[in-house]
C-alpha positions as CSV (number, residue, x, y, z in Angstrom):
1,M,36.0,40.3,-18.7
2,S,37.6,36.8,-18.5
3,D,37.1,36.8,-14.7
4,T,33.4,37.7,-15.3
5,R,33.0,34.7,-17.6
6,R,34.6,32.3,-15.1
7,A,32.5,33.4,-12.1
8,P,29.4,31.4,-13.0
9,L,31.5,28.3,-13.5
10,M,33.1,28.8,-10.2
11,G,29.7,29.2,-8.6
12,R,28.5,25.9,-10.1
13,A,31.7,24.2,-8.9
14,T,31.1,25.6,-5.4
15,L,27.5,24.5,-5.4
16,W,28.5,21.0,-6.7
17,S,31.1,20.6,-3.9
18,L,28.5,21.7,-1.3
19,M,26.0,19.1,-2.7
20,V,28.7,16.4,-2.6
21,G,29.6,17.3,0.9
22,L,26.0,17.2,2.0
23,V,25.5,13.8,0.5
24,G,28.6,12.6,2.3
25,V,27.3,13.9,5.5
26,L,24.0,12.2,5.0
27,V,25.6,8.9,4.0
28,F,27.9,9.1,7.1
29,A,24.9,9.9,9.3
30,S,23.0,6.9,8.0
31,S,26.0,4.5,8.3
32,A,26.7,5.7,11.9
33,S,23.2,5.2,13.2
34,A,23.8,1.8,14.7
35,A,24.3,1.6,18.5
36,R,27.3,0.5,20.5
37,D,26.6,-2.5,22.7
38,P,28.3,-2.9,26.1
39,L,30.8,-5.8,26.1
40,V,31.3,-8.8,28.3
41,R,34.7,-9.9,29.5
42,G,36.9,-11.6,26.9
43,V,40.4,-11.4,25.5
44,A,42.5,-9.2,23.2
45,D,45.5,-10.7,21.4
46,I,48.5,-8.6,20.3
47,H,50.7,-10.4,17.7
48,M,54.1,-8.7,17.6
49,K,55.7,-8.2,14.2
50,K,59.0,-10.0,13.3
51,G,60.9,-6.7,12.8
52,F,59.9,-5.4,16.2
53,L,60.7,-8.8,17.9
54,R,64.1,-8.7,16.1
55,K,64.7,-5.2,17.6
56,L,63.9,-6.5,21.0
57,D,66.1,-9.6,20.7
58,N,69.0,-7.5,19.5
59,N,68.7,-5.5,22.8
60,A,68.1,-8.6,24.9
61,I,64.7,-7.3,25.8
62,D,62.1,-9.9,26.9
63,V,58.3,-9.5,26.8
64,V,56.5,-11.1,29.8
65,G,52.9,-11.1,31.1
66,V,51.7,-8.8,33.8
67,G,48.8,-9.8,36.1
68,N,46.4,-12.0,34.1
69,G,48.2,-11.1,30.9
70,S,50.3,-13.8,29.2
71,V,53.0,-13.9,26.5
72,A,53.7,-17.0,24.3
73,G,55.9,-16.7,21.3
74,N,54.9,-13.5,19.4
75,R,51.5,-13.3,21.1
76,A,50.6,-11.2,24.1
77,R,47.2,-12.0,25.4
78,V,45.4,-9.6,27.8
79,P,41.9,-10.0,29.3
80,S,39.3,-7.5,28.1
81,I,37.1,-6.3,30.9
82,G,34.5,-4.2,29.1
83,G,33.9,-1.4,26.6
84,K,31.3,-0.6,24.0
85,L,31.2,-1.6,20.4
86,D,29.0,-1.3,17.3
87,P,29.1,-4.9,16.0
88,T,28.0,-3.9,12.6
89,D,31.2,-2.0,11.8
90,G,33.5,-2.5,14.8
91,V,33.5,1.2,15.9
92,G,33.9,1.7,19.6
93,F,36.4,0.7,22.3
94,I,37.6,-2.4,24.1
95,E,39.1,-2.1,27.5
96,S,41.7,-4.4,29.0
97,G,43.0,-4.7,32.5
98,S,46.3,-6.6,32.8
99,G,49.0,-6.4,30.2
100,F,52.6,-7.2,29.4
101,K,56.1,-5.8,30.3
102,F,59.3,-5.0,28.4
103,Q,62.0,-6.5,30.6
104,L,65.8,-5.7,30.3
105,G,67.7,-7.1,33.2
106,T,66.4,-5.6,36.4
107,R,64.5,-2.8,34.5
108,G,61.0,-3.3,33.3
109,V,58.3,-1.2,31.5
110,P,54.8,-2.5,32.1
111,V,52.1,-1.7,29.6
112,T,48.7,-2.2,31.2
113,K,45.1,-1.0,31.2
114,A,45.0,-0.7,27.4
115,T,42.0,0.7,25.6
116,F,41.7,-0.2,21.9
117,N,39.7,2.7,20.5
118,T,38.7,2.1,16.9
119,A,36.7,5.3,16.8
120,K,39.8,7.3,17.4
121,R,42.1,4.8,15.7
122,A,44.3,4.8,18.9
123,V,45.5,2.5,21.7
124,Y,45.7,4.2,25.0
125,A,47.6,2.5,27.9
126,V,49.4,3.0,31.1
127,V,53.1,2.8,30.2
128,A,55.3,2.6,33.3
129,R,52.6,4.3,35.4
130,A,51.9,7.1,32.9
131,R,48.7,7.2,30.9
132,M,49.3,8.0,27.2
133,Q,48.6,7.0,23.6
134,F,50.6,3.9,23.2
135,A,49.9,3.3,19.5
136,T,47.9,4.3,16.5
137,I,45.6,1.9,14.7
138,A,46.4,2.3,11.0
139,S,43.2,0.4,10.0
140,F,40.8,-2.1,11.3
141,S,38.0,-4.5,10.3
142,A,35.1,-6.2,11.9
143,T,33.6,-9.6,11.0
144,R,30.3,-10.5,12.5
145,N,30.4,-13.3,15.1
146,G,26.9,-14.0,16.4
147,F,25.6,-11.1,18.4
148,G,29.1,-9.5,18.4
149,A,32.1,-9.1,16.1
150,D,35.7,-10.2,15.8
151,V,37.7,-6.9,15.5
152,Q,41.1,-6.9,14.0
153,G,43.7,-4.2,13.4
154,P,46.6,-5.3,11.2
155,K,49.0,-2.6,12.1
156,L,49.6,-1.0,15.5
157,V,52.1,1.8,15.2
158,L,54.1,2.8,18.3
159,T,53.8,6.5,19.2
160,E,56.9,8.7,19.7
161,K,55.9,9.4,23.3
162,A,55.5,5.7,24.2
163,A,58.8,4.8,22.4
164,R,60.7,7.5,24.3
165,R,59.3,6.4,27.6
166,I,60.1,2.7,27.0
167,S,63.6,3.5,25.8
168,N,64.3,5.9,28.7
169,R,63.0,3.4,31.4
170,L,65.1,0.6,29.9
171,G,68.2,2.8,29.7
172,L,68.6,2.4,25.9
173,R,71.0,4.7,24.2
174,G,71.8,5.6,20.6
175,G,70.9,3.0,18.0
176,H,69.6,0.8,20.7
177,R,66.7,3.1,21.4
178,I,63.2,2.0,20.1
179,D,61.9,4.4,17.5
180,G,58.4,5.8,17.3
181,G,56.5,5.3,14.1
182,R,57.5,1.6,14.1
183,T,54.8,-1.0,13.3
184,I,55.0,-3.2,16.4
185,S,52.0,-5.6,16.1
186,N,48.5,-6.3,15.1
187,F,45.6,-6.9,17.4
188,W,42.5,-9.2,17.5
189,S,39.6,-9.3,19.9
190,P,36.4,-11.4,19.8
191,A,34.0,-8.8,21.2
192,Q,30.6,-10.1,22.5
193,P,27.9,-7.9,24.0
194,A,26.5,-8.0,27.5
195,T,23.2,-6.7,26.0
196,V,22.2,-6.4,22.4
197,T,20.5,-3.4,20.7
198,V,16.9,-4.5,19.9
199,L,15.7,-3.4,16.4
200,P,12.1,-2.1,16.0
201,Q,10.7,-5.3,14.5
202,G,8.1,-7.8,15.5
203,A,5.7,-7.7,18.5
204,A,5.3,-8.8,22.1
205,T,2.1,-10.8,22.6
206,L,0.1,-11.2,25.8
207,D,-2.3,-14.0,26.3
208,G,-4.7,-12.9,29.0
209,D,-5.5,-15.0,32.0
210,L,-9.1,-16.0,32.0
211,A,-9.5,-15.9,35.8
212,T,-8.2,-12.3,36.0
213,L,-10.3,-11.2,33.0
214,G,-13.3,-12.7,34.8
215,K,-12.7,-10.4,37.7
216,F,-13.1,-7.4,35.4
217,G,-16.4,-8.9,34.2
218,A,-17.6,-9.3,37.8
219,K,-16.8,-5.6,38.3
220,G,-19.1,-4.6,35.4
221,V,-16.6,-4.4,32.5
222,A,-18.3,-5.9,29.4
223,L,-16.2,-8.7,28.0
224,P,-14.5,-9.0,25.7
225,E,-15.3,-5.6,24.1
226,G,-14.7,-3.6,27.3
227,I,-11.0,-4.4,27.1
228,S,-9.6,-3.1,23.8
229,A,-6.3,-2.5,22.1
230,I,-4.9,1.0,21.6
231,A,-3.2,1.4,18.2
232,P,-0.7,0.4,17.0
233,A,-1.3,-2.5,19.4
234,T,-3.8,-5.1,18.1
235,K,-6.1,-7.7,19.6
236,P,-5.7,-10.9,17.5
237,T,-8.2,-12.8,19.7
238,P,-10.7,-11.9,22.4
239,I,-8.2,-12.5,25.1
240,S,-4.8,-11.7,23.5
241,F,-2.9,-8.6,22.5
242,A,0.1,-7.8,20.3
243,F,2.3,-4.8,21.1
244,P,4.8,-3.7,18.4
245,I,8.4,-3.7,19.6
246,E,9.9,-0.2,19.5
247,G,13.4,-1.0,20.5
248,G,15.5,-1.3,23.6
249,T,18.2,-3.7,24.8
250,L,18.3,-7.3,26.0
251,A,20.9,-9.7,27.3
252,P,21.1,-13.0,25.3
253,D,20.2,-14.9,28.4
254,G,17.4,-12.5,29.4
255,S,19.2,-11.3,32.6
256,A,19.3,-7.6,31.7
257,G,18.0,-4.9,29.4
258,T,14.7,-3.3,28.7
259,V,12.4,-4.0,25.7
260,R,10.1,-1.2,24.8
261,T,6.7,-1.7,23.1
262,T,4.2,0.8,21.7
263,G,0.4,0.9,21.8
264,G,-1.5,-0.2,24.8
265,V,-4.7,-1.5,26.4
266,Q,-7.9,0.4,27.3
267,I,-10.3,-1.0,30.0
268,L,-13.7,0.7,30.0
269,K,-16.6,0.1,32.5
270,E,-19.7,1.7,31.1
271,A,-21.8,2.9,34.0
272,V,-23.9,5.7,35.5
273,P,-23.1,8.4,36.6
274,I,-19.4,7.8,35.5
275,S,-17.7,5.3,33.2
276,P,-14.2,4.5,34.7
277,T,-11.6,4.2,32.0
278,M,-8.0,3.1,32.4
279,K,-5.4,3.3,29.6
280,M,-2.1,1.4,29.9
281,L,0.3,2.6,27.2
282,N,3.8,1.9,26.0
283,I,4.6,-1.2,28.0
284,Y,8.3,-1.7,28.9
285,A,9.6,-5.1,30.0
286,D,12.6,-4.5,32.4
287,F,14.7,-7.6,32.5
288,D,17.1,-6.2,35.1
289,T,14.4,-5.8,37.8
290,K,12.0,-8.3,36.2
291,V,9.1,-5.9,36.2
292,A,6.7,-4.4,33.6
293,T,6.0,-0.7,33.6
294,V,3.4,1.3,31.7
295,E,2.2,4.9,31.2
296,I,-1.2,5.1,33.0
297,E,-4.2,7.4,32.3
298,I,-7.4,7.1,34.4
299,T,-10.5,9.1,33.4
300,P,-12.9,10.9,33.7
301,T,-11.3,13.7,35.7
302,P,-12.6,14.3,38.2
303,P,-12.9,12.0,40.1
304,F,-9.9,10.3,38.6
305,P,-6.4,11.8,38.2
306,G,-5.9,11.6,34.4
307,A,-2.4,10.9,33.3
308,V,-0.3,9.6,36.2
309,G,3.0,8.9,34.4
310,R,5.0,5.7,34.2
311,S,4.3,3.1,36.9
312,S,5.4,-0.4,37.7
313,I,2.4,-2.8,37.5
314,A,3.6,-6.4,37.3
315,D,6.4,-8.7,38.2
316,L,7.8,-10.8,35.4
317,V,8.4,-14.4,36.0
318,L,10.7,-16.2,33.6
319,P,10.5,-20.0,33.9
320,A,13.6,-22.1,33.2
321,G,14.2,-22.4,29.5
322,S,11.9,-19.5,28.6
323,V,14.7,-17.4,27.1
324,V,16.5,-18.9,24.0
325,A,19.1,-17.1,22.0
326,D,20.1,-17.8,18.4
327,P,23.4,-16.1,17.7
328,A,23.3,-17.2,14.0
329,K,20.1,-15.4,13.4
330,R,20.9,-12.8,16.1
331,T,17.4,-13.3,17.7
332,I,16.4,-13.8,21.4
333,T,13.0,-15.5,22.0
334,V,11.1,-15.2,25.3
335,S,8.2,-17.6,25.7
336,G,5.8,-18.5,28.4
337,A,6.8,-15.7,30.8
338,E,4.2,-14.6,33.3
339,A,3.1,-11.1,34.3
340,R,1.8,-11.0,37.9
341,L,0.0,-8.0,39.5
342,Q,1.9,-5.9,42.0
343,A,0.3,-4.6,45.2
344,V,-0.2,-0.9,44.1
345,A,-1.5,-2.0,40.7
346,A,-4.0,-4.4,42.3
347,A,-5.2,-1.7,44.7
348,T,-5.5,0.8,41.9
349,L,-7.6,-1.5,39.7
350,N,-10.0,-2.1,42.7
351,D,-10.3,1.6,43.5
352,V,-11.1,2.5,39.9
353,F,-13.4,-0.4,38.8
354,N,-15.3,-0.7,42.1
355,Q,-16.9,2.6,41.2
356,P,-19.6,3.7,40.8
357,P,-21.8,2.0,43.5
358,P,-23.0,-0.6,44.2
359,E,-19.7,-2.2,45.1
360,P,-19.0,-5.5,43.3
361,P,-18.6,-8.8,45.2
362,P,-15.3,-9.2,47.2
363,A,-14.4,-12.2,45.1
364,S,-13.9,-9.8,42.2
365,N,-11.1,-7.9,44.0
366,F,-7.6,-8.1,42.5
367,V,-4.9,-9.3,44.8
368,V,-1.1,-9.4,44.6
369,G,0.1,-12.1,42.3
370,D,-2.9,-12.3,40.1
371,S,-1.8,-13.3,36.7
372,L,-2.4,-10.8,33.8
373,G,-1.4,-13.6,31.5
374,T,1.7,-15.0,29.7
375,F,3.8,-13.0,27.2
376,S,6.1,-14.0,24.4
377,M,8.3,-12.2,21.9
378,T,11.2,-12.7,19.6
379,V,13.5,-9.7,19.3
380,Q,15.9,-9.1,16.5
381,A,19.4,-7.8,17.5
382,Q,21.3,-5.4,15.2
């Protein structure tokens, strides 16, 4: 009977634990939603603890730099050559190339190609030509520094495997051997991103070129109403459009990344017997190749093909000084950039809007390099 009375209470406890667990999962999922940015080259500093240095001194072991690594006092500095890191919490990994070496007489144990992995709380390295976990990261913290973060781990604890390899290679015996589980150092690295993660905020604006818009008018498109915004894009003025920023990536100097926008533009030529209509949706600005791509739909079908997928339509020209980064606000502003028609896009516009007969005047034909207008945006990094 006593077991029967307790059963409902046990059921409630189990249900409560499941609810707590579910909440924990949801909280973790929300906190882990930020993206990891690729890192530029930098440095990683390893500050060796006094106790570990005393152990090395007692064994006449020196620590010297390898390659581009350097050692001064208790600090070993190694160049970081890449990695990926979430700057909001420091989770990710930082890769280094050169390193340092434990030297005892003619014997040496180089420690190179270290990866500081805060997600796994581990440092992996090549220790005397063998890849292994060199240390554990007992804890770490990240402090925002502009677009990136300064990452610090106060305690690196040497693994048994690495300690054994170092001791064996140096010929240490008995009490002279280096023990695993010893706190050997801390580490610090100012990690800055090559490209930042763009948050879905703000809008990219396009101020249309009057001469190019005039060509649409000469082909029979009623202006300005014949060129309209497709939601959620808007048309603030008769010749300008605003496209909400959906996300993407962007280098602080505008040299790389892709910024994605939503919405689009519809161009309608009302005519008989057909009314050619082109929709250009979800504009992407690719800063690696300096082109703009869109999803194109041309109707009615037939004679037109309908949805034709994503196509490159314009070259992006970024004048000097058109990209300005503000690390303090974590914003990147692009202003006065120009979108110029590519050959295939110009030919497509002519093929579509020269219909139906009679054919419009030759001066209305689009050509390579025609300006669609200038675009500007301010993106917010995570």
